[in-house]
N, C-alpha and C positions, 0 to 999 in steps of 0.2 A: 833479131830477137834474142835476147839473152836467155841463159839457162833457167833462171828463175821464172822468167815470163813464160817459157814453154812448160815448165813444171806446173805453174799456176793454171795454165790453159788446159793441160791434159789430165791433171790429177784432181779429181773431185775430192779425194781424201785430203789433199793438201788444203784445198779451199775450205773444206768442211773443218779440217783440223785448225787452220788459221782462224776461221770464224769461231770455232769452239774454244780455241786458245784465247782469243780476244774475249769471248763470252766468259771463259773461266777466269781470266784476269779481272774482268768487270765484276764477276760474281764474288771473287775474293775481296774486291774493294767493297762490295755491298755487305759482305759478311763482316768485314772489319768495321765498317760504319755501324752496322746493326749491333755488333758486339759492344762497341763504345756506347751506343744508345742504351743498350740493355744494362750495362754496368751503371750508367748514370741514372737510369730509371728504376734501379733495383729498390724495392720497398715502397715505390710511389703508390701502387694500388692498395697495399696494406695500410699505408699512412692515410690515404683517403678514407678507407673503411673505418679506421680508428677515429679519425677526425669527424666523420659523419656520425659515429656513435655518440660523440659528445653532445650532439643535439638531443638525441633520444634520452641520454642520461640526465640532461638538464630538465627536460619535461618530467622524467620519472621522479627526480628530486622534488620538483614543484608539486607533483601529484601527492607524494608521500607527506610533504609538509601541510598541504591544504587538506588532506584527508585524515589528519590526526584527530582521534576522538570519534571517528565515524567507522562503524563496523569493527571496532576493536583495534584500530590502527594506533600504534604508539610511536615514540621517537626513535626506537631502535632501527626501524626500516629506513627512516629519513637519514640517520647517521650512517647507515651502511651505504646509502645512495651517495652521500658526500665522499666517503672513502673510495667508492668505485669510480666516481668522476675524477678524483685526484690521481688514482692509479692509471686511468686511461689518458689523462692529460699528459702525464710524464712517461707514457709507455715507450719502450725502446722501438717498437714497431713504428710509432709515429715519429720519433726523433731521428731514426735512421733514414727515414724517407725525406728528410729536410736537407737542403744544401748545407755544406759545412761552413760557408761564409756567414758570419754573424750579422753582416749588413744586408744579407739577402732579404727581400721583402717577405718571403715565407717565414724565415727565422724571426723577423721583426713582428709579424702578425702573431706567431705562436707565443712569443715572449709577452706581447701585449695582452693576449687572452689569459696567459698564466698569471700575469700580474693582477689583472682585474679579478680573476677567481680568488687569488690569495688575499687581496686587499678589500674586496667588496662583497662578492657573491657568497663565498664560504662563511665569512663572519655573520652576514645577515641571515643565512640559512640556519646557522647554529643558534642565533638569537631568536629566530622564529620558532625553532623547536622548543626553546625554553619559555618563550613568552608569546602566547597566541595573538596578542595585539600587534606584534610586528610581522605577522604573516602577510598582511596586505602589502607592506613595503617590499618584502622579499619577492612576492609573486609579481609585483609591478616591474622589478628589475630583471626578471627571468627572460622576458621577450627580447629586451635589448641585448642581453648577453647572448641569447641564441642567435640573434641577427648577426652579431660579431663572429660567432662560430661559423655561421653560414658563409660569411664573406671569406673566412679562412679556408673553408672547404672548397669554395669556388675558385680561390686562388690556386690551391693544389691541383684542382682539375684543369684549370687553364694552363698551368705550367706543364702538366703531363700532355695536354692536348697539343700545345705548341711543339713539344718535342716530337710527338707522333706526326704532326703535320709536316714538320721539317723532314722527318724520315720518309714520309710519303712522297714529298717533292723529290727528294734525292733518289728514291727507288723509281719514281716515274721517269726521271731523266735517264737512269741506268737502263730501265726497260726499253726506252726509246732507242738508246744506243745499241742494245742487244738486238732489237728488231732490225735496225739498220744493218748490223753486222751479219745477221743470219738471213737477210732477204734472199740471198742466193740459194739458201737451202730450204726455202719455204715449200717449193714444189715437191721435194722429196719427203719432207716431214709433214706436209699439210694433212694427208689422210690419216697418218698414224698419231700425230701429236696435236697440231693446231686446231683441227676440227673438233676433236673431243675436248680440247682445252677451251675453245670458244663456247661450246655447250655448257661446260662446267662454269665458266664465268657468267653466262646469262642466268644460270640457275642460282649462282651465289648472289647476283644483284637482286634477283627476285626475293630471295630469302632475306636479304638486308632490308628490303622495303616491307617485310612482314608477310609475304606470301609463302606459306610453308607447304604449298601444293606443288612447288617446282621440283622436278626430278631430272637427273642426267640420263640421256638415252644410251650412252656408251657404257655398257656393263659387261664387256667381253672378258676373256682370260688374261689379256695383256695388262701392262702396268696402268694404262689410262682407264681400262675397264675396271680394274680393282679400285682405282681412285674414285671412279663414278659410283661404285657400290658403297664405298665408305661414305661418300658425300650424301647419297640417298639415305643411308642409315642415320647419319648425323641429323639430317633434316627431319626425319621421322621422330627422333628422340627430342629434338628441339620443339617440334609441334606438341608432343605430349607434355613436355616441361612447361611450355607457355600456357597450355590449357590448364594444367594443374595449378599454376600460379594465379591465373585468372579466377579459378574456382576458389582458391584460398582467399584471395582479396575480396571476392564477393561474400564469402562466409564471414570473414572478419568484419566487413562493413555491416552486414546484417546483424552480427552479434553486437557491435557497437550501437547500432540503432535500437536494438532491443534493450540494451542496458540504459540508454538515454531515456527511452520511454518508461522503463521501470523506475528510474530515479525520479523522473518528473511525476509519475503517479504517486510514489512514496511522499514526495514533497507536498503535492496537493492534498493527499490524505492527511498528513500530519497537520498541515495548516488548517484544513477544513474542520478537523475534529478538535482542534485546540483553541482556535481564535474566539469561538463563541460557544454558548451552552449547546449541548448535543440535542439535535432534533431530527425529524425524519427527512427534512430537506438536505441536511449535511450528509446523512447516511445514503440518501438516494443519489447524491452527487458522487460519493465514493463508489457506490455500486455501478453507476453509469460509466465512470472512468475505467474501472476494472474490467467491465464488459468490453469496452473498446480495445483495451490493450490485449486482453486474452482472446478476444474473438469468440466469446461464448454467446449463446442465444439469449441468455438472461439469467436472472438469479433473484434471490431474496435474502433478507437479513432477519433471522428469527432469534428471539431471546427467551431465556427461561430463568426461573429463580430456584436456587438451591439444587437439590437432587431431583426436582420435578423435570421429567423429560417431555412435558407438553410445551411446545413452542408458541410464542406470541409473535407473529410476523409484523415487524415494524415497517419494513419496506419490501415491496415485491414489484419486479419489473413487469411492465404490461405485456411484454413479449413472452413471458413465461406462462405456460398453461397452468390452470388452477390446481391440477393434481400434483404439481411439483412440490407445493407447500401445503398440501391438504392436512388437516388436523390429525387424521388417522395414520399419517405416514411420518410423524415426528420421529419415531424410534428408528426409522431407516437412515436418518441424517446424523444423529448423535453418535459420535465415535469415541467418547471419553478422551477428548483432546487430540484425536488423530483424524487424518483424512479418511473419509468413508466414500466408497464408490458403490453405485447401484445402477441397474439397468431398468429403463422404462420403455415400454412398447408404445410406439406412436404410429400414425398413418404412414409416415415416411421411413419407418424402420426402427431399429433399436437405438435409443438415445441414452447416453451416459449422463449421470448426475453425480457430481462430487460435492460432498458436504465438508466445507472448510470450518474448522472449529474457531470460535471466538473466545480466546483464553487470555488471562492475565495473571501472572504469578501462580500458575498451576491451577487456577480456578476457571471453570468453564462458565461463560455467560450466555452462550447460545451457539448458533451454527449459521453458516452462510452457504446454502445450497446453490450450485451453479449448474445450469443445464447446458449441455453441449449439443451441437448439431449431430444428427445421426451419422455414425461412422467416424466421428472425430474424437481426438483425445487431447491431452495436454502434455506439453514437453516438461522436462524437469525444471527448467527455469520458470515456466509459467506456474507450476505447482508451488515452487518456493516463493514466488511473488505473491500468490494467493494466500499462502500461510502467513507471510509477513503482514499483508493487509489485514488478515484476520486478527493477528495479534494487536495491531494498532486499534482496530475497532473494539476488541476486547478491553484494551486499556481505557479507551474512551467510555465504554459502558461501565467499567468498574468505577471510574471517576464520577460519572453521573449518578451511579447507585450510591456512592458515598455521600454525594451532595444531598440526594433524596433522603437518605437515612438520617443525615444531620438535621434536615428540616423536620423530619418526623419526630426526632428526639426533642428538638426545640419546642415543637407544638405540644407534645405530651408533657414536657416540663412546665410549660406555661399553664396548661390545664390543671396539672397537679397542684401548682402553686395557688391557683384560684380556689381549688377544692379545699386546700388546707386553710386558706383565709376564711372561707365560708364556715368551715367546721369550727375554727377557733373563735369566730365572732358570732355569727347568727345562730349557730347550733347551741352555743353556750347560753345565749340570751333566751332562746326558746326553752331550754331545759330549766333555766331559772324561773321563767314565767310559769311553767307547769308546776314547779314546787310551790310557788306563791299561790297558785290557784288551789292546790291541795290544802294549804293552810287556810285560805279564805273559806273553802267549803267546810272545814272543821269548825271555824268560828261561827258560820251561819247556822249549821246544824245544831251547835251547842246552845245558841241563843233563840232558836225558833223564829228566825227572821221572816220577813215578808215572803209569800209564795213567789212573787215575781222575781225576787232576788235569786231564788233557786233556779228559776228558768234562765235568767241571764247568766248565771254561773255555768249551767249546762252548755249554753251556746258558746261561752268562752272556752270551755274545755274542748268542745268539738272543733272550734276554730284553731286553737293552738295545736291540737292533735293533727288536724289537716295540714297546717303549716309545717309541723315537724315532719310529717310523712313526705310532703312535697320537697322539703329540704333534703331528706335522705335520698329521694329519687334524683334530685339535682346533683348531689355529690356523686351518686353512682354514675350519672351521665358524664360528669367531668372526668371521672376515673376510667371511663370507657376508652379503649385503645384498639387500634388495628396493628398487630404485630408484623414481623417480617415475613410470616407465612402467607400473608395476603388476605383479601376480603373473605374468601371462602371459609377459612379457618375461623375468623372472627364471627361470621354469621352462624356457623355450627355451634359455637360456644354460646352465642346469644339465644339461639333457638332452644338449645338444651336447658338453659336457665329458665326460659319462658315455660317450657313444658313442665319443669319441676314445680314451679310456683302455681301455674294455672291448671295443670292437668289436661290442657287442650293439645291435641296432636297437630304437629306442623309438618307439612310436606314441602321439602325444598327441591326446586328444580333449577340448577345452575347451568346455564348455557353460554356463559361468557368465555368462549374459546377464542383465543387470539386477542384478548383485551387484558391489559394490566393497568389498574387504576392507581393514581397517585395517592400519597398518604392523606391529603385533605379530602379527596374524593371518597376514599374508603371510610373516613370518619363520618362524613355527612350522610352517605348512604346507610351506614350502620346505625346512626342515630335516628334517621327517618324510619327505618325498619323497626327499631326498638320502640319508638314512639307509637307506631301503628300497632305493634303487638300489645303495648301497654293499654291502648284504647280498647283492643279486642278483649283483654282480660277484665277490664273494669266495666265495660258498657255493652259489649256485643252479646254476651251469654252464648258464645259459639261453641261448637263441638269439634270443628275441624278448620284449619287454616292452611292455605296454600301460598308459598312464597316462590316467585319465579323471577329469575334474572336472565334477561334475553338481550341478544345483540341484534340491532337492526342495521340499516344500511350504513356503510362506513364505520365510524366509531360511536354511533348512537347507541345508547343504553336505555332499556326499559325495565323497571323494577315494579312488580305487581304483587300486592298482598290482598288475597281474597279470604273472606270468612263466611260461614253459613249461619251467622247470628241473626239478631232481630233487625239489623239494618239501620239506616240513618234516615231521619225525618226530612224529606225533601222540602217541606214547607218552612222549616226553621232555618236560621242562618248559622251554618256550621263554622263561621269564621272564628268565633270565640268559644268553641267547644272542643274538648278532647285534644287540646294542644295542636289543633290544625294550623293555627297561625304560625307557630314555630316551625312546623313541617314545611309550610310554604316559604318561610324565610330561608330555610336550608336549601330548598330546591332552587331558589333565586341565587344563592351563593354558588351553586353548581352551574349556573347559567341555564337552568332548565325550568320545568314546570311540574306541578303535581295536580292530579285530578282525583277527586273524591266523590263517590256516588254509589248508588245501589248496584248490587251485582245481579246479573241475570240468574234467576232461580232462587233469589233470596240472599240476604246478607249485604255486606259492604265490600266495595272494591276501592283500593288506594293504588294509584299508578303514578310512578315517578319517571319522567322523561328528561334525559340530558345527554350531552355529547362529551365523551371522555377525552381528557387531555392526552397528549402523546406520551407513551410510556418512556420512562427514564429521563424525560425532559424535566428541567428544573421548574418546580412549581412556582407560580406567582404568589405573592403574599395574599392571604385571604383575610376577610374581616374577622374580628375577634369572635370567639365562640360565644354563643348566646345560650342561656339556660333553657333546657327543654323540660318545662313543667306544664301541667294541665292549665288551661285557661279557665276551666270551670271546676 
């Protein structure tokens, strides 16, 4: 046995030293290879990050171009996105991570992307900014360009992965050699090194599969214990980090879903309010969609005119209790163009109600009260969405009101023109006839004509005077109008005029809360009331008149005129007396009916029944106005 053999057999230190020496040499080789890999892979991760950001920047550019003109977006943001993409495409962090060989596939892929950006994508993006008609072509090219960027990123990742895989293979082989070399020292090192290391490896594999509950049991004061403590701390931090990332992803996803729902609601609202004339069905659809998006119990849409703070509910959700939009609570909702909150007590607890203003151009057209479930509130994005919808509804109401005002002016202009024509033609003829009758009377008196001639002359005078009086009433009727202050103001003016002429006291009871009549409806109701008061003045010999305007089920209206005069003869046919035929015609134009008969307790009762059209809806053309004169 040689000396070396004896030394090997007797000296554990030698064997361990030889093994450790071999391990050291192998470790140096591993270090050398790892160093070479590190130098070759320098900047790879940074290049992948920059290349990946090119996809995000492409979509950001597409979003800026597509969103121009929406929410105040202009071309500056899109041009900034173009320059940002250019900067990232030629970033040193990306170029340094690419191989130096120009023929390398990664270099070729990057050059192809840069060329396509320079020759196709950037010119089309700049053209789309200047010309909206080219945006469709640009947006159609973005997906293909992003797909090419994706392939470039995947090539970068595959190149880095192949290098890592090669390093793993080399390290695995080195590890196997090391294990073979140190097999003789395993018994001595098993308790202090390999057992804790095995525990550490098992825990690392568990963490790699996503189990962050794995922990190392060796946490003593030695080196392996310290390593175990560091590993456990690292796993705890990773668990917190992954949990935070999952929460952020969930929050971002929920935020995107909310924005998508909000944009869909705004689109549906704009389309529903602009495609056809405004009506309660369109408003009910908007209210229902807003209810689903915000998760409120229900709501209503109330409008008002001018500075009057009494609301007219156009739409009210069935799930909303009646007291949310009660007439005596209108002042609780109006906030001079701002959101108004109030608390209501219910059987389930305190319920919050928010009044969303319906405004357009600084003018308030109403309010939209929304009832929340007890204990619930609205987030800022929900309030902002509700205010935006309120502004859309306000703009639609303003447009409908302008259409209604235009129709009212056209109707009044037509009536005034007819009145001028009657005045210039028939009135002049009657005046001329009166003058000729006066001349004829002078001639007959001077020549002492036949007595029957004087009688005929008197009848002619009375006939002409009656025709002239009726013509004046007809002109007054044609000049009658319902102004922008509504039916109530016009009725007050008519009643005041009647009281001055007749001396008969009129009591007015207006209960039309929640009803706003159209211009044609106001004119017809006003003229029917005027005709009835004229009949009272001329034929009833009454001392007191009561005028009632009442709301029945739905939008049904009942107008009642009672007097305490001599009454009407039930045996006679009233169809051709006191202008009743004209009143019936006007009731028919309203789609309703009129009832005339004796009043209980004496006198006469005239009742008009009809169903009001939807407020703010465009009125259908009515038949031409007919003169309101007495039939007798």
